[in-house]
N, C-alpha and C positions, 0 to 999 in steps of 0.2 A: 703627815695627815693620813688617816686610815682610808681604805677604799670606801667604807660606808659613809664617811664624812664627805668624800668627794661626790658620791652618788647623790647624797642629800642636797649638796650645793648645786649640782647640775640640775636636779629636779626643781629646786627653788628658782634657779635662773630661767628654766623653761617656762614655769608657771608665770614668772614675772614678764617674760617676753610675750606671752599670750595676751595678758591683760594690758600691756603697754603698747601693743601693736608691733612688738619686735618680730613676731613670726611673719607678719606681712612684709616688714622691711627686709627680712631674710629672703623671702620669695622674690622681692623686687631686685635685691642685690644679685640673686642667682640669675634672674632673667637678664639683667644688665651684663653680667659676665658672659652668659650664653650669646647674647646679641653681639657683644664685642668679638667673641670668637667667630661668629658668622661674618662680621664685618672684616676681620683680618683675613678670613678665607677668601672672601670675594675681592678684596684688594689685590690678592694674588692671582685673581682670575679676571682682571680688567679687560682681557681680550673678549670676554663675553658680557661683562656687566660693568658699567661705569657707575661707581658708587656715588660720586659727587652729584650726578644728574639723575640717578636711578633709571638709567636707560639700558636696554638690551642692545648690544653692539652688532654690527654686520656679521661678525663671526657666528652668532647664533643663527642668523639667516642662512649662512653658508652650511652650517651643520644640518639644518632642516632641509635645505635644498638638495644636499647629497642624498638624504633619505628619500625625498620626493622623487628623485630621478630613478630610484629603485622601486618604490612602492606605487608611484603613479601609473606606470604601464601594467602593474599587477592588479590594480584595483578591480577592473571588470571581471577578472577571473575569481575573485574572492567574495564577491557580493552574494549574499544569501547563503553562504556556506553552512551557517549554523541551522538553517531551516531545511536544508536539503536532505531528503530521505536517502537519496542515491549515494551521497558521500559517506553516510553512516555505514551503508552496506559495503561500499568499497573498502573502507577502513577495516571492517571486521574480516572481510574476505581476503585482505592482503596478508593476513596471518594464518590462512588456511593452506593446506597442501594443494598442489596443482590438480590432482584428481578430484578433490572436494570442490574446487572452484569450477571445474568442468561440469560436475554434477549440478551445481547451482545454476549455471548458465542454461543447461538443458531443462532444469526445473522451471525456469521462467520463460520457456519457449514451448512451441508445439512439437519439438523433436521427439520427446518421449511419448507423446500421445500416439504418434504414428508408429514408433518403434515397438510399443507394447500393445498394438491393436489386436494381436493374435495370441498374446501371452495370457496364461491363466491369471485371473485377477488376484488370487491368493498369493501367487508368486510376485506379482507387481507390488502388493502391500508389504510382503516380506522384504523385498529389495529396498523399498522406500524406507522402511523402518530401520534397516541396518545402516543405510547411508546417513539418515538423520541422527541416529544415535552416535555414529562416529564423529560427526560434526559437533554434536552437543558435548561429547566427552572432551574434544579438543578445546572448545571455547570455554568450558567450565574449569579448565586448568587455571588456577588463580593467577599465576604469573602472566599467562597469555591474556586473560580478560583484563587484568590491570594495565598491561601494556597497550591494549586496544583502547581502553577508556582514556588513558593519559594521552595517547596519540591524538584521539579525537579532540580532547581538551585543548591541545596545542594548536590544532587546526582552527578551532573556534577563536583562540587567542590571536592567531595570525589574522583571521578575518576582522576581528575587532581593531587590531593595530592598523590594518589596511584601511579601515573606515575612518581613521583619524583625518581631520581636514587639514592636511599639510598646506594645501593651496591657500586656504583662508589665512593661515598663519603667515605665509610668505608674502601674501598680498599686502599685509600691514607694513612689511619692510620695503616692498617695492610695488607701489600701486599699478605700475605698468606691466606687471607680470601677466602674460596671456594664459588662457586656460589650456592645460594639457600640451603645452609646448616644451618638450624636454630638451630642445636644442637652444633655448633662450639663455642668454648671459645675464644673470641676475645682477641688479645694481641696488643693493640694499642701503637703507639709511637707518640710523639709530631710532629705536622705538621706545616710548615710556614703558617700563616693565609692568606698570599697572594695567596696561591695555592687553597684555598677553599672559597675565598671571594665571587665569583660569585655564588657558591653553597649555601652559607648562605643567600645571597640575594634571590635566587630562592626559597629556603625553606620558608622564611618568606612570600613570595608572594603566595605560595600554602597552607600554614598552617593557616594563619590568617583567611581566609574565612570559615574554618570549625569550628572555635571557636566561637560559639554563643549559644543562648538558644534553638536551634532547637532540637526537640525530635528525637535523633538518633535511639532510639529503633523502632520508627515507620518507619523510613527510612530503617532500616535493616529488618523489617518485609516485606516491599515492595520488597527489593532485594532478600529476601528469596523466595518470590513468583516467582520472575523472574528467579532465578537460581535453585530453588527447593532444596536449602540447605542453612544452615547458612554459611555466607561468612566470619565471624569474631567471635572471642571470645569477647562477649560484655563487660565482666568485664575488660579484658585487654584493650579494646578500650577506656573505660572510664578512666582507669588509665593512658593510654597514653595521652589522651586529657588534663588531669590535669597536666601532666609533661610538655607538650608543652605550656599550659597556664602559668605555673610558669616561664618557660624560657623566654617567650615573655614579660611577665609583668615586669621582671627585666631589660629588654632592653639590655641584654648581647650581643646577636648577632647583634642587631641594632648598639650598641656602637662600637663593633669590626669593623663593616663595615665602620662606619663613621671615625674611627681612621685610618684604613688602607688606605682609600681613601682620608684622610685629608679633609673631608667635614662635619663639624658638622651640617650644615643646610640640609643635605641630608634627604629627606623624602621618606619613603617606604610606598607606597599606595597600598593596596590590597583590592579589592572590589569583591563582589559576583554579578554576572550578571544574571538577570532573563530574560527569553524569554517566550512568550505566547505559551503554548502547548495545551491549551484548545480550542482555535479557530480552529486550523488545525484538532484537534481530532473530533470536531463536524462536520466539513465539510466531513471528511472521513466517519464518522458514517452515514451521510445522503447519501453519495455515496453507501455505503454498503447496506443500506436499499433499495435504488432504484434498485441496482443490484439484491438483493434478490427477490424483487417483480417481476422483469423481469424473474428470474430463475423459480419462482413459476408459472408465466404465461406460460413460455415455457414448463414447466413440465406438466401443465394442458393441453396445446395444444397437446403435444406429446402423452399423454395418450388418449386424445380425438381422435387424428389421428389414434392411434393404434386400437381403437374401430371401427372407421369409416372404416379403412383398412380391419379389420376382416370381417365386414359386407359387404363391397363393393366387396371383392375378395373371399368371402365364405371360409375364413380361409387359402387360398392359400398363399404361400410365394411370396409376391409381391416385395420383396427387392432383388431379384436375377436376374433382367433383365439386369444389367450392370456387367462389369468385372473389371473395374479399379476404377471408382468413387464409392467405396463401403466401408462399415464399416470395413471389413477385411483388405483391402488395407490401410485404414486409420491407423489401428493399426500397420501394417508392416512398414509404412513410418514414422509415428509420435510417435509411442509408446502410452502409456496410458495418458501421461500428457498434450498432445496438442490435441485440438479438431479437427483441420485440416479441412477435408471435412465436410460441415455442412448440406448438403441437399441430402445425398445419397439415403435415402428411398423415398423421394418425386420424385426425377428424375426417379428412378427405377419404381415407381408406375405409372408415366406418360407413360412410355414405355409399361408396363404391361397392362394398361387400353387401350392404343391405339391398342395393339395386340388383346385383348379380345373383346372390345366393339366397338371401332371406325371401325376397319377393318371388323368386322362382322355385328353386329346388326345395328349400326348407318349407315354404308354404304348401308346395305340392305334396310333400310327405305328410304334413299336418292334415291336409284335406283327405288324403287317402286313409290315414289312421282314424280320423273321426267318422268319415262316411262309410268306409268298408270294414275297418277293424272291429273285431269283437273283443271288447275289453272285459276282463274279469271285474274291474272296477273303473268307472269313468274318471275317478280322481287321478288315475295314473297318467292321463295326458293333460291334466289341467295346468301344471307348472310349465310344460312344454308349450302349450297354447298361449298362456299368459306371457311368457318370455318373448314369444314372437311378436305379439301385439306391442309389448313394451319397446322392442327393438325397432319396429316400424315407426313408433312415436318418437323414439330417440333420433331417427333419421330426420323427422320433421323438425325436432328441436334444434338439431345441428344446422339445418338450412335456415331456420329462423334466426339463430345466433349469427350466422354468416351475414344475414341481411341487416343486422344492426351495425355493420362495419362498412357501409357504403361511403362514398366520398363525402357526401353532405351530412352524414350521421353525426350525432353529438359526440360519439366516441372519437371518430377520426378527426373532426374539427379540433377537438381538445388535444389529441395526440400531436397533430401537426403544429399547433401553437406552442406546445411544451417542448417539442423537438427544436423549434427555431429560437426558443427563449435563450438569451445570452447568459442567463444565470448558470453558474457552475453547479448550483444545487439542483440536482435532477430528482429529488425525492418525490415531487408531484408526478413527474413522468413515470418513474418507477412504480409508484402506487397505482397509477391508471393501467399500466401494462400488466401489473400483477392482477388487477381486478379482471381484466379481459381474459388473461390466461387461466385464471381460477375458474371462470365459467367453462372454458374449453376443457379443462381437466375434470370438472364436474360431469360434463357430458360423457367423457371417456370412462369415468368410474361407473356411471349408470350403465353404459354399454357393457362394460366388463362384468358387472354383476349379472346382467341378464344373459349374456353369452355363456357365462359359467353355468347358470341354471340350464340353459339349452343344451350345453355340452354334456352335463350330468344326465339329462333326460335321454339324449341320444345314446350315451354309453349304456344306460340301463336297457334301452330297446335292443341294442346290438347284442348284449349279453342274453336277453330273453329270446331273441331270434335264434341264437345258437343252440338253445335248449329244445327247440321244436323236435318232435311233436309234443314235448312236455313243457311247453312255454307256460309262464305263470301270469303274464300281463295281457298278451294278445293271443287268442287261440286260433286265428286264421291268417298267419303271416303270409302264406302262399297267395291268398286272395289279395292281400294288400300289395304284394309285389308284382301282380299281373300287369303286363303292357308297359312296364318301365323300360327305359333305354339301356338298363343294365340290371344285373341281379340285385334284389333288394338289400341283401347283406352288404354288398360292395357299395351300393348307393348310400346307405347310412354310414358306412365306414369312411367313405370319401367326404361326406358332409362333416363328420366328426373331426377328421383330420384338418379340414379347412377352418372350422371353428376354433380348434385347438391352436392352430397357427396364428389366427387373429388375436386370440387371448395372449399368446406369447408376445406379440407386437405391442400390446397394450401395457405390459408389465413395467415399461419404462415410465409410464405416466400415472400409475395408480399407487 
């Protein structure tokens, strides 16, 4: 018979089988053959499964109890691992060099803030850039980033395996099993397989992903760094893994599941899922470096302001001009953990400066310029005069603002309520603090604008004074300077210096 004749016969038989139900019969015969194969396998594994009664035997309980003895004590150490931001950072940093890890530790502390408090800010930025780029280059190496991500994936798989309820499974074999008693001698009885079929399925799903060639010693080194203790007996862990590997390789549990569910084609697929933790880590690192540079800049400005303040006010306490918007009230309302009021010293310094210099020396100069000075144009002192009036009003506005923050004020009542609120969402508190500080910063910007006008006017008067007798603004500077406690040129230069110093202090806030 030719090949073509055989092919035609085979096709005819196939078509006949379809219309006669032969295909279905073939599938049923195949299923029976597969079920018989499963039956034969399980009859050789009667230590774990009694085919005649469809019961799981005490050896299954012994198998799970041996795992329970290893995993039970570990469970508290693996809870919430997949949610922990810290463990992700530790995994990434485990694969960095020692000097890189030291840099990151300092980056997340105040060490660098104080170390760089006198270093030029451009040098600080250059150093940060070099360090971050070196870490970025190291972690962008494909083999390193893949190793990091797979390591984290196995840690998550370990956490999921640890979360399996071994106690609940064992309780079905031995109802007398106490909770978390790892010295207990289990006395298991056979259990209908149907009662544990879902548990067996779940066990395979969580156990298969941890059975691979991964270096578990390295993972446990990482977890030791995270928890500051050994979370498992490593010898017992390796022995347990071998036991699970042997059980799964014999397909005992898989066969039981297929038999009980009468589905020999059932496939149990368990995979390990990897996520990218390197990318988010690098973004966070860049943010931290940026925040650190800002902290260093703020610290440098703060120290510079303290020095300027000491020089400007001759060592006097210029931070005591206000009663409510103060460092002390900040601590009373917010405690130590929240910054709260951000411009307490600057606002107080503005009031103090207005009291000491604007009200006295600067107004005195203005009066002499207007009453005695002979101006070529009266408009030449208008900006100077207007800025002084604005600054005196600014002092009133600051004191009024301070008065809105008394103990029984709406602001403080709301602040204290929000600080005490148990909710972790502090957005309402942050918004209110931002609103209060925005008003303070607005007052500082107003003062800065008018002190800048005042300083510019003073500078033009000093320059004109130096031109006498060919002055262009005031023609009788000598008359203006009569009876002052010091020469007029020095008088104006001293005022200009103090105003300039105050403007320098305000630059952190404008």
